[in-house]
C-alpha positions in Angstrom: 0.0 0.0 0.0 2.8 2.5 1.0 4.9 1.5 -2.0 2.0 2.1 -4.4 1.4 5.5 -2.9 5.0 6.5 -3.2 5.1 5.3 -6.8 2.0 7.3 -7.7 3.5 10.5 -6.2 6.7 10.4 -8.4 5.0 11.4 -11.6 3.2 14.2 -9.8 6.5 15.5 -8.3 8.1 15.2 -11.8 5.3 17.2 -13.3 5.5 19.9 -10.6 9.3 20.2 -11.1 8.8 20.5 -14.9 6.2 23.2 -14.5 8.4 25.1 -12.1 11.3 25.1 -14.6 9.0 26.1 -17.4 7.7 29.0 -15.4 11.2 30.2 -14.7 12.0 30.0 -18.4 8.9 32.0 -19.3 9.7 34.7 -16.7 13.3 35.0 -18.1 12.0 35.3 -21.7 9.4 37.8 -20.6 12.1 40.1 -19.2 13.9 39.9 -22.5 10.9 40.9 -24.6 10.3 44.3 -26.0 7.8 46.3 -24.0 5.6 46.3 -27.1 5.2 42.5 -26.9 4.2 42.0 -23.3 0.9 40.3 -22.8 -2.0 42.5 -21.7 -5.3 42.3 -19.7 -8.6 41.5 -21.4 -7.3 40.7 -24.9 -6.4 37.5 -26.7 -2.7 38.0 -27.1 -0.1 35.5 -25.7 3.3 36.6 -24.4 5.2 37.5 -27.5 2.6 35.8 -29.7 0.8 37.0 -32.8 -2.8 36.3 -31.9 -5.0 39.2 -32.8 -6.6 41.1 -29.9 -10.2 40.4 -29.2 -12.9 42.6 -27.6 -12.1 43.6 -24.0 -14.4 42.3 -21.3 -15.3 45.7 -20.0 -18.1 47.5 -21.7 -17.5 51.2 -22.4 -20.2 53.6 -21.3 -20.2 55.6 -24.4 -18.7 53.6 -27.2 -20.0 56.0 -29.9 -18.4 59.1 -28.3 -21.6 61.0 -28.0 -22.8 60.1 -31.5 -19.6 61.0 -33.2 -19.0 57.4 -34.4 -21.2 55.3 -36.5 -22.5 52.0 -34.9 -22.4 50.3 -38.4 -19.0 48.6 -38.0 -17.9 45.1 -37.1 -16.1 45.7 -33.9 -13.5 43.0 -34.5 -12.4 44.7 -37.7 -11.2 47.7 -35.7 -11.0 47.2 -32.0 -9.7 50.6 -31.2 -12.8 52.4 -32.6 -15.1 51.3 -29.8 -12.6 50.3 -27.1 -10.9 53.8 -27.0 -13.3 54.9 -24.1 -11.7 52.2 -21.9 -8.4 54.1 -22.1 -8.9 57.8 -23.0 -10.6 60.2 -20.6 -14.2 61.2 -21.6 -14.2 64.4 -23.7 -15.7 67.4 -22.0 -16.0 69.3 -25.3 -19.5 69.7 -26.8 -20.4 68.2 -30.2 -22.7 70.1 -32.4 -25.7 68.2 -33.7 -25.0 69.8 -37.1 -21.6 68.2 -37.3 -23.0 64.8 -36.5 -25.6 65.2 -39.2 -22.8 66.2 -41.7 -20.8 63.1 -40.8 -23.8 60.7 -41.3 -24.5 62.4 -44.6 -20.9 62.1 -45.7 -20.8 58.4 -44.8 -23.8 57.8 -47.1 -22.0 59.8 -49.9 -18.8 57.9 -49.5 -20.6 54.5 -49.6 -22.4 55.6 -52.7 -19.4 57.0 -54.5 -16.4 55.1 -53.0 -14.0 52.8 -54.9 -15.6 49.7 -56.6 -18.9 51.5 -57.2 -20.4 52.3 -60.7 -20.4 56.0 -59.8 -16.7 55.9 -59.0 -15.9 54.2 -62.2 -18.0 56.8 -64.1 -16.0 59.6 -62.5 -12.7 57.9 -63.3 -13.7 57.7 -67.0 -14.3 61.4 -67.0 -10.6 61.9 -66.2 -9.7 60.5 -69.7 -11.9 63.2 -71.4 -9.6 65.9 -70.0 -12.5 68.2 -69.0 -14.9 68.5 -66.1 -18.7 68.1 -66.2 -21.6 68.9 -64.0 -23.3 65.7 -64.9 -21.5 63.5 -62.3 -23.0 62.6 -58.9 -19.6 62.3 -57.3 -16.6 64.6 -57.1 -13.4 63.8 -55.2 -10.4 65.1 -53.3 -7.4 62.7 -53.3 -4.7 63.3 -50.7 -1.1 62.0 -51.0 0.1 62.1 -47.3 3.7 63.1 -46.7 6.3 63.6 -43.9 6.1 62.2 -40.4 3.1 60.5 -38.7 2.1 63.7 -36.9 2.1 65.7 -40.2 0.1 62.9 -41.9 -2.6 62.7 -39.3 -3.0 66.5 -39.4 -3.2 66.7 -43.2 -5.6 63.7 -43.5 -7.9 65.4 -41.0 -7.7 68.8 -42.7 -8.4 67.2 -46.1 -11.5 65.5 -44.6 -12.8 68.8 -43.4 -12.3 70.2 -46.9 -14.3 67.2 -48.3 -17.1 68.0 -45.8 -17.2 71.6 -46.9 -17.2 70.9 -50.6 -19.3 67.7 -50.8 -16.4 65.7 -52.2 -15.4 62.2 -51.4 -12.0 62.0 -49.8 -9.6 59.2 -50.9 -6.1 58.5 -49.7 -3.2 57.6 -52.0 -1.7 55.1 -49.6 2.1 55.0 -49.2 3.6 51.6 -48.4 4.7 52.7 -45.0 1.1 53.4 -44.0 -0.1 50.0 -44.7 -2.1 48.5 -41.8 -1.6 51.7 -39.8 -5.2 53.0 -39.7 -8.7 51.5 -39.8 -11.2 52.3 -42.4 -13.2 55.2 -41.0 -16.4 55.0 -43.1 -18.8 52.0 -42.9 -19.3 49.7 -45.9 -16.6 51.2 -48.1 -12.9 52.1 -48.4 -11.1 55.4 -48.3 -8.0 54.1 -50.2 -7.4 55.1 -53.8 -7.2 52.0 -56.1 -3.7 51.2 -57.3 -4.9 51.3 -61.0 -6.0 54.9 -60.7 -5.2 56.5 -64.1 -3.2 59.4 -62.6 0.1 57.9 -61.3 3.0 59.3 -59.4 1.0 61.6 -57.1 3.7 61.4 -54.5 6.1 63.2 -56.9 3.9 66.2 -57.6 5.5 69.4 -56.4 5.4 73.2 -56.4 6.5 73.2 -60.1 4.1 70.6 -61.4 2.5 71.9 -64.6 -0.9 70.4 -63.7 -1.0 72.4 -60.5 -3.6 75.1 -60.0 -1.0 77.7 -59.1 1.0 77.0 -62.3 -2.0 77.1 -64.5 -3.2 80.4 -63.0 0.3 81.9 -63.3 0.6 80.9 -66.9 -3.0 81.9 -67.8 -3.7 78.3 -68.8 -7.0 77.9 -67.0 -10.2 79.8 -67.2 -10.4 81.9 -64.0 -13.8 83.4 -64.7 -16.0 82.5 -61.8 -18.8 82.0 -64.3 -16.8 79.5 -66.4 -18.7 76.3 -67.2 -17.2 73.0 -65.9 -16.6 71.9 -69.5 -14.1 74.7 -69.9 -12.0 73.4 -67.0 -9.7 70.3 -66.7 -11.1 67.1 -65.3 -8.5 67.1 -62.5 -6.3 69.7 -60.8 -3.3 69.4 -58.5 -3.2 71.6 -55.4 0.2 72.1 -53.7 -0.1 73.2 -50.1 3.2 71.9 -48.7 5.4 73.9 -46.4 7.3 75.2 -49.4 4.2 76.8 -50.8 5.1 80.3 -52.0 2.9 83.3 -52.9 4.9 83.7 -56.1 3.7 80.4 -57.4 0.1 81.3 -56.7 -0.8 78.1 -55.0 -2.1 80.3 -52.2 -5.0 81.3 -54.4 -6.6 78.0 -53.2 -7.6 80.1 -50.1 -9.5 82.7 -52.1 -13.3 82.7 -52.6 -13.4 83.2 -56.3 -10.8 80.4 -56.8 -12.7 78.1 -54.6 -15.7 78.7 -56.9 -13.6 77.6 -59.9 -12.1 74.6 -58.2 -15.5 73.5 -57.0 -16.4 72.8 -60.7 -13.4 70.5 -61.3 -14.3 66.8 -60.7 -11.0 65.7 -59.2 -8.8 67.7 -56.8 -5.4 66.1 -56.2 -3.8 67.4 -53.0 -0.4 67.2 -51.4 0.1 68.8 -48.0 2.1 68.2 -44.8 0.4 71.0 -43.0 -2.6 71.5 -40.8 -4.4 73.8 -43.3 -7.7 74.0 -41.3 -7.1 77.5 -39.9 -6.6 78.5 -43.6 -10.1 77.2 -44.4 -11.6 79.3 -41.7 -10.4 82.5 -43.4 -12.2 81.7 -46.7 -15.5 83.7 -46.5 -17.3 81.1 -48.6 -17.1 78.5 -45.8 -17.6 80.8 -42.7 -21.2 80.0 -42.0 -20.9 76.3 -42.5 -17.9 76.1 -40.2 -19.6 78.1 -37.6 -22.5 75.6 -37.6 -20.2 72.6 -37.4 -17.8 74.0 -34.8 -19.3 76.6 -32.4 -16.2 76.0 -30.4 -13.4 76.7 -32.9 -10.5 75.1 -31.1 -12.1 71.7 -31.0 -11.9 71.0 -34.7 -9.1 68.5 -34.7 -10.3 67.0 -31.3 -13.6 66.0 -32.8 -12.6 65.2 -36.4 -9.4 63.3 -35.3 -11.4 61.1 -32.8 -13.9 60.4 -35.6 -11.5 59.7 -38.4 -8.3 58.3 -37.0 -8.4 54.8 -35.4 -5.3 52.6 -35.0 -5.4 49.3 -36.8 -5.6 46.1 -34.7 -1.9 45.6 -35.2 -1.1 49.1 -33.7 -3.9 48.8 -31.1 -2.4 45.6 -29.8 0.9 47.4 -29.2 -0.9 50.2 -27.5 -2.8 48.0 -25.1 0.1 45.7 -24.3 2.2 48.6 -23.2 -0.6 50.5 -21.4 -1.8 47.5 -19.5 1.7 46.5 -18.5 3.0 49.8 -17.3 0.4 52.6 -17.1 -2.5 51.2 -15.1 -1.4 51.2 -11.5 -0.8 54.9 -10.8 -3.2 57.6 -9.7 -2.1 59.9 -12.5 -0.2 59.6 -15.8 2.0 62.5 -16.9 2.8 62.4 -20.7 6.0 64.1 -21.7 7.0 64.4 -25.4 10.5 65.6 -26.3 11.5 66.6 -29.8 15.0 67.8 -30.6 15.1 70.0 -33.7 18.7 69.3 -34.4 18.9 71.3 -37.6 17.3 74.6 -36.5 16.9 74.5 -32.7 19.4 72.0 -31.3 19.5 71.3 -27.6 21.8 69.1 -25.6 20.5 66.1 -23.6 21.5 67.8 -20.4 19.7 71.0 -21.2 16.7 69.1 -22.4 16.6 67.2 -19.1 17.0 70.4 -17.0 14.2 72.0 -19.0 11.8 69.1 -18.4 12.7 69.1 -14.6 12.3 72.9 -14.3 9.0 72.9 -16.2 7.4 69.9 -14.4 8.5 71.1 -10.9 7.8 74.8 -11.4 4.3 74.0 -12.7 3.8 71.4 -9.9 3.3 68.6 -12.4 5.9 66.5 -10.7 7.3 66.9 -7.2 10.8 68.0 -6.3 13.2 65.5 -4.7 15.3 65.6 -1.6 18.8 65.4 -2.9 20.2 65.0 0.6 18.2 61.9 1.3 18.4 58.6 -0.5 15.6 56.6 1.1 11.9 56.7 1.9 10.5 55.6 5.2 8.4 52.5 5.1 5.4 54.4 6.6 5.6 57.0 3.8 6.0 54.5 1.0 3.0 52.4 2.0 0.6 55.4 2.2 2.1 57.4 -0.8 0.2 58.2 -3.9 1.9 57.4 -7.2 2.4 59.1 -10.5 3.6 57.5 -13.8 5.6 59.4 -16.3 5.3 58.3 -19.9 8.2 59.9 -21.7 8.3 59.8 -25.5 11.5 60.8 -27.3 13.7 59.5 -30.1 16.6 59.6 -27.6 17.0 57.7 -24.3 19.2 60.4 -22.6 16.4 62.4 -20.8 14.6 59.2 -19.8 17.7 57.8 -18.0 18.3 61.1 -16.2 14.7 61.4 -15.1 14.4 57.8 -14.1 17.6 58.0 -12.0 16.4 61.3 -10.3 13.3 59.6 -8.9 14.9 56.2 -8.4 17.8 57.6 -6.3 16.0 60.2 -4.3 12.7 60.5 -2.5 10.2 63.2 -3.4 9.5 66.0 -0.9 5.8 65.1 -1.0 6.3 61.4 -0.4 4.8 60.6 -3.8 6.2 57.6 -5.8 7.2 58.4 -9.4 7.6 55.8 -12.0 9.2 56.7 -15.4 8.7 54.7 -18.6 9.8 55.1 -22.2 8.3 52.8 -24.9 11.1 53.2 -27.5 14.2 55.2 -28.4 14.7 55.1 -32.2 17.5 57.7 -32.0 16.4 59.2 -35.3 13.2 59.7 -37.3 13.0 56.9 -39.9 11.0 57.9 -42.9 9.4 55.2 -45.1 9.7 52.6 -42.3 6.4 50.9 -41.5 7.3 49.5 -38.1 8.8 52.9 -37.1 5.4 54.4 -38.0 3.6 51.8 -36.0 5.6 52.7 -32.9 5.2 56.4 -33.5 1.4 56.1 -33.8 1.2 53.9 -30.7 3.1 56.5 -28.7 0.9 59.3 -29.9 -2.2 57.4 -28.7 -0.5 56.4 -25.4 0.2 60.1 -24.8 -3.4 60.9 -25.5 -4.5 58.7 -22.6 -2.5 61.0 -20.1 -4.0 63.1 -17.4 -1.5 65.9 -18.0 0.6 66.6 -21.0 3.9 68.4 -21.6 4.8 68.5 -25.3 7.5 70.2 -27.4 6.5 73.5 -29.0 6.0 73.3 -32.8 5.8 69.5 -32.8 3.1 68.0 -35.0 3.5 64.7 -33.0 2.6 66.7 -29.9 -0.3 68.5 -31.6 -2.0 65.2 -32.4 -1.5 63.7 -29.0 -2.9 66.6 -26.9 -5.7 67.4 -29.4 -6.9 63.8 -29.3 -6.7 63.9 -25.5 -8.7 67.1 -25.4 -6.4 68.8 -22.9 -4.2 71.9 -23.3 -0.6 71.0 -22.7 2.4 72.8 -21.4 4.7 73.6 -24.3 8.4 72.9 -23.8 9.8 76.1 -25.3 12.4 75.7 -28.1 15.6 77.7 -28.6 14.3 79.3 -31.8 11.5 80.8 -29.8 13.5 81.9 -26.8 17.3 81.4 -26.5 17.1 81.6 -22.8 14.8 78.6 -22.3 16.1 77.9 -18.8 14.2 81.0 -17.6 11.1 80.1 -19.5 11.1 76.3 -19.7 7.5 75.9 -20.6 4.2 77.7 -21.1 0.6 76.6 -21.0 -1.1 76.3 -24.4 -3.9 78.8 -25.0 -5.8 76.8 -27.6 -6.5 73.1 -28.0 -6.2 73.1 -31.8 -2.9 72.6 -33.8 -0.9 75.3 -35.5 -0.8 76.0 -39.3 2.9 76.7 -39.7 3.0 78.1 -43.2 -0.3 79.8 -44.0 -0.9 82.0 -47.0 0.2 85.7 -46.7 -1.9 86.8 -49.7 -4.5 89.4 -50.4 -7.1 87.8 -52.7 -8.4 91.1 -53.9 -5.2 93.0 -54.6 -2.8 90.1 -55.3 -0.4 91.6 -52.7 0.6 90.4 -49.3 -1.8 90.2 -46.4 -1.5 89.1 -42.8 -3.7 86.0 -42.2 -3.8 86.8 -38.5 -5.9 89.9 -39.2 -8.8 88.5 -41.2 -11.1 86.9 -38.6 -10.9 87.3 -34.8 -10.7 83.6 -34.0 -7.7 83.0 -36.3 -4.6 84.4 -34.6 -0.8 83.9 -34.1 0.1 80.4 -32.8 0.9 80.3 -29.1 3.8 78.0 -29.6 5.4 79.4 -32.7 6.2 83.1 -32.8 9.2 83.2 -35.1 7.1 83.6 -38.3 3.4 84.4 -38.9 1.6 81.2 -38.2 -2.0 80.7 -37.4 -4.3 78.6 -35.2 -7.9 78.7 -34.0 -9.0 80.2 -30.7 -12.4 80.4 -29.0 
């Protein structure tokens, strides 16, 4: 009897020993994994595995964001769309019912006119006839996104607003490095331009392109009479609104009322921009009333349209949730800090950047000061202390290491516990790299979940993160704005909306120069960029 019992226990002991060793191996492997691949709560992803995330167990209270989102999607096709309320704070900014009606109307238009529909094919055939017509049900604006992820998110959103204003269907000429970055934003259709579109090479169009509106106007090759019939106009036109846009090339006439009337008769508008041109749309008299109805609060334009339009793909959303649920869920408050070093025009050393962050966050009481003369925290203090988490996003690791060591080596004067995390450090911006873009987008969204944000002035990456969050950040001042940044490490943003860095300085009536900051009272100088005339929206 005893021998039998002993023999039976041996396999059990062997099994327990094997499981113990396996557990130790898994723990070791886990520590070696990138923070992006750590498993996360409530989703079907294994440690370091490739299983697609599934719906979280918790049910968001307002999955449609106050009616902003359409309910007509399969949730599994884009988990971020309806799960975002589990992570980002509820918006306190009011939506206009008119904007919601415009979005529903647009969705119906896009479904009717989008790629792979008879009406789309009919409009494509019109391109070959080399003239426009008023007999088509569908007109289009095609965007070729360019530059970093922040610039692309801003330009996509701005182009969408232009589509709303002009009853056009917006399509995206998809670069390879944006593949599987964003979800489809409109139900039952696609917003991507088919690869067999008859006009090729959109990504190479530039300020000198001879099919551009500015060139045709300059050379008197287009009928600029506002009464001109569509048949007298080309079937497509290129509009160049990049940061190298110059008044001399007349691309700026895009922002003139009479020219908008002409462009409205052209069936296809092909657009390249790396700018947030929305403040420029607000200075066009033709659209003033419509914009007022859509956005009674001017500085919420990107906040609302960005949350409607931009949804990370399941691939990117998995990265976001894995990191968030592994590092950012246990503290009382999350502080997002985004650092951009403009090495070409406003360089700053790692030490100075670190000192600027510390001065800003401690002067503004965002983070507590530390006791440099003490290296330990009493047990009583640590057990009752509140905690804050710092999410630091930067291409470099230098500031992270200094800030981490500051709060690791010294107790805070308040007794608070500060954790510091940095998802990645790519060292340099990598253009045309898909996985780099995945990480950049994931970090923008992680920042947008923060309770408090500190972002670098003039950074489009920062613009997108704080506008999506719906909170005004503290701007880390750059050397080009104030050489003595140690005295003014940061300033609070005055407006929630992003800045248009290179607006038109053009008088549509005289053809001379004009200051875009003096046209309407709610379009004024950017609060983070004072070196040149640049504009943004204010309430």
